[in-house]
C-alpha positions in Angstrom: 2.9 48.2 19.1 2.9 48.0 15.4 1.3 44.6 14.2 4.4 44.0 11.9 7.0 44.6 14.7 5.0 42.3 16.8 4.8 39.6 14.1 8.7 39.7 13.9 9.1 39.4 17.8 6.9 36.3 17.8 8.9 34.7 15.0 12.0 35.3 16.8 10.5 33.7 19.7 9.2 30.6 17.7 12.8 30.3 16.3 14.2 30.3 20.0 12.0 27.8 21.4 12.6 25.6 18.3 16.1 25.9 19.0 15.6 24.7 22.4 13.6 21.9 21.4 16.5 20.6 19.0 19.1 21.0 21.9 17.1 19.1 24.3 16.3 16.5 21.7 20.0 16.0 20.8 20.6 15.9 24.4 18.3 13.0 24.7 20.2 11.3 21.7 17.0 11.3 19.7 16.6 11.9 15.9 13.5 14.0 14.9 11.7 11.0 13.5 12.3 8.9 17.0 10.9 11.9 19.0 8.0 12.4 16.6 7.1 8.5 17.2 7.3 8.9 21.0 5.1 11.9 21.2 2.7 10.4 18.7 3.1 13.5 16.1 4.4 13.7 12.4 8.2 14.1 11.9 7.6 16.9 9.9 5.7 18.8 13.0 9.0 18.3 15.0 11.0 19.6 12.0 9.0 22.6 11.8 8.7 23.6 15.4 12.5 23.2 15.6 13.0 25.4 12.5 10.7 28.0 13.8 8.3 27.6 11.2 5.4 26.4 13.3 4.5 27.5 16.9 5.0 24.8 19.7 1.3 24.1 21.2 1.0 24.1 24.9 -0.3 20.5 24.9 2.6 19.2 22.9 5.2 21.1 24.8 3.8 19.3 27.9 4.4 16.0 26.3 7.8 16.8 25.3 8.8 17.9 28.6 7.7 14.6 30.0 9.5 12.6 27.3 12.6 14.7 27.2 12.5 15.2 31.0 12.9 18.7 30.7 11.4 20.1 33.9 8.6 22.0 32.1 11.1 24.1 30.2 9.3 24.0 27.0 6.0 24.3 28.7 7.1 27.6 30.5 8.6 28.9 27.4 5.4 28.4 25.4 3.5 30.2 28.2 5.6 33.0 28.1 5.6 33.8 24.3 4.8 37.3 23.5 1.4 38.3 22.6 1.1 39.1 19.0 -1.5 39.9 16.0 -0.9 37.4 13.6 -4.3 38.2 12.0 -6.0 41.4 11.5 -8.2 42.7 14.4 -11.2 42.4 11.8 -10.5 38.8 11.3 -10.3 37.9 15.2 -13.7 37.3 15.7 -14.2 35.0 12.8 -10.8 32.8 14.1 -13.1 32.6 17.6 -16.1 31.4 15.9 -14.2 29.2 13.5 -12.6 27.2 16.5 -15.9 26.4 18.2 -18.1 25.9 15.2 -20.1 22.5 14.5 -20.2 22.8 10.7 -18.5 24.9 8.1 -19.0 25.6 4.5 -16.6 27.5 2.2 -16.9 28.7 -1.2 -13.5 29.6 -2.8 -12.9 31.0 -6.0 -9.3 32.1 -6.3 -7.0 30.5 -3.3 -7.7 27.2 -1.2 -9.4 27.7 2.2 -6.9 28.2 5.1 -8.1 25.0 6.3 -7.0 22.7 3.3 -3.6 24.5 2.9 -0.3 22.9 3.2 2.8 24.2 4.7 4.3 24.9 1.6 1.0 26.1 -0.3 0.5 28.5 2.6 4.0 29.9 2.4 3.6 30.5 -1.5 0.3 32.4 -0.5 1.9 34.8 2.0 5.3 35.2 -0.3 2.5 36.9 -2.8 1.4 39.4 -0.5 1.9 43.0 -1.4 3.4 44.9 0.4 5.8 41.9 0.6 6.4 40.4 4.0 9.5 39.4 5.6 10.7 35.8 6.0 9.9 36.0 9.5 6.5 37.0 9.1 5.9 34.7 6.8 7.0 31.9 9.1 4.7 33.5 11.7 1.7 33.8 9.6 2.3 30.0 8.1 2.4 28.7 11.5 -0.8 30.2 12.6 -2.6 29.0 9.6 -1.3 25.4 10.2 -2.4 25.8 13.9 -6.0 26.4 12.6 -6.3 23.0 11.0 -6.2 21.3 14.2 -10.0 21.5 14.4 -10.2 19.1 11.3 -8.4 16.5 13.3 -9.8 16.7 16.7 -12.0 13.8 18.3 -15.3 15.5 17.1 -14.6 17.6 14.1 -17.0 20.0 12.5 -18.8 19.1 9.7 -16.9 20.6 6.5 -17.9 21.4 3.3 -15.5 23.0 0.7 -16.7 24.2 -2.9 -13.7 25.4 -4.7 -13.2 26.8 -8.3 -11.5 24.5 -10.8 -9.3 27.4 -11.1 -7.8 26.9 -7.8 -6.6 23.2 -8.6 -5.3 24.0 -12.0 -3.0 27.0 -10.8 0.5 26.3 -9.9 0.9 28.7 -6.8 4.4 27.9 -5.5 5.5 25.7 -8.5 5.3 22.3 -9.8 6.3 20.6 -6.6 3.8 22.3 -4.4 1.0 21.9 -7.0 1.5 18.2 -7.0 1.6 17.9 -3.1 -1.5 20.0 -3.2 -3.2 17.6 -5.4 -2.3 14.7 -3.3 -3.4 16.4 -0.2 -6.7 17.5 -1.4 -7.3 13.7 -2.9 -6.5 12.5 0.7 -8.9 14.9 2.0 -11.7 13.7 0.1 -11.5 10.3 2.1 -11.4 12.0 5.7 -14.8 11.5 7.7 -17.2 14.7 7.8 -15.4 16.6 5.0 -16.9 17.0 1.5 -15.0 18.5 -1.4 -16.5 19.6 -4.5 -14.8 21.5 -7.5 -16.9 24.0 -9.5 -15.7 23.4 -13.2 -14.7 26.0 -15.5 -16.7 26.9 -18.5 -20.1 26.6 -16.9 -23.1 28.8 -18.4 -24.7 29.1 -14.8 -22.7 30.0 -11.4 -24.2 31.1 -8.0 -21.0 32.3 -6.5 -20.1 35.1 -9.1 -20.1 37.8 -6.2 -17.1 36.1 -4.6 -16.3 33.7 -2.0 -17.9 33.5 1.5 -18.0 31.2 4.6 -21.1 29.4 6.5 -20.8 28.9 9.8 -23.0 26.9 12.6 -22.3 27.6 16.2 -22.7 25.0 19.1 -25.9 26.7 20.1 -27.2 26.2 16.4 -26.8 30.0 15.4 -26.2 30.2 11.7 -23.5 33.0 10.7 -21.5 33.9 7.5 -18.2 35.6 6.9 -16.9 37.4 3.7 -13.6 38.9 3.1 -12.7 41.6 0.6 -9.3 42.8 -0.1 -8.7 45.2 3.1 -11.5 43.8 5.3 -14.3 41.5 6.3 -17.6 41.1 7.4 -19.2 38.9 10.0 -22.7 38.3 8.9 -25.4 37.8 11.6 -28.7 39.1 10.0 -30.8 36.0 9.5 -32.3 37.4 6.3 -28.5 37.9 4.7 -27.2 34.7 6.2 -30.2 33.3 4.4 -29.3 34.7 1.1 -25.6 33.1 1.4 -27.1 29.7 2.6 -29.4 29.7 -0.8 -26.3 30.5 -2.7 -24.3 27.6 -1.3 -27.0 25.3 -1.8 -27.3 26.2 -5.6 -23.4 26.1 -5.9 -23.6 22.4 -4.7 -25.8 21.4 -7.4 -23.7 23.1 -9.9 -20.5 21.9 -8.8 -19.2 18.5 -9.5 -20.3 15.8 -6.9 -17.8 14.5 -4.4 -17.3 11.2 -6.7 -16.8 13.4 -9.6 -14.4 15.6 -7.9 -12.1 12.7 -6.8 -12.1 11.6 -10.5 -10.8 14.9 -11.6 -8.0 14.9 -8.6 -7.0 11.4 -9.8 -6.8 12.6 -13.7 -4.8 15.7 -12.7 -2.6 13.6 -10.5 -2.2 11.2 -13.5 -1.3 13.8 -15.7 1.9 14.7 -13.4 
């Protein structure tokens, strides 16, 4: 089956599951906020699932079935969601490694790394895709991207370092409201344990990342890998010498970027200008 058709099918299934959840919640006489409090998630999570903008995860489906007394209806629906290709085949291997990694280091020069994107920012990213994606495809892609971010909030999150170009934090992708939301989110991320955020300022005379963005990963068995993307493909780098080169680039970038405290100050200034 063609990937786009499979994405549309999945988006429709997400909407169906979301409609079921909304119906069960209303039958129980609960508002979204009240249900969110009972299952210990954000109200926005319930709203996104009900609107078909975010996939319902199996563990949350089980909790919802118990709270709403729906006899495993949601768990069964999620288990029978159609298999789809939300990411290109060449990115699937990276996604698997990312989920298990104990350390992640990102250098980004044009767009926020997926793990730092909020829903509206991610939606703006996918709306800028060429060729244009349908609204259903965008919903499915955004849901998959948000689901990836769970690794940053698990009991033992990976040690995560992000170096992002100042161009990213002054761009207004998605408009002014999304821009303000993104700045607030990035500022909040600077206070999360296990996360280091640094901004590479514009106007530098030296720059170790001119060849483009890349990601470094460390697996649970301490294998060091790297990942790079191009416009129409990607490469998982396993050769030790090649990984070493990218690690040296990243070490240099960390010395050239604003340190974490300076980055907080920059974000505070940008927020103060709003």
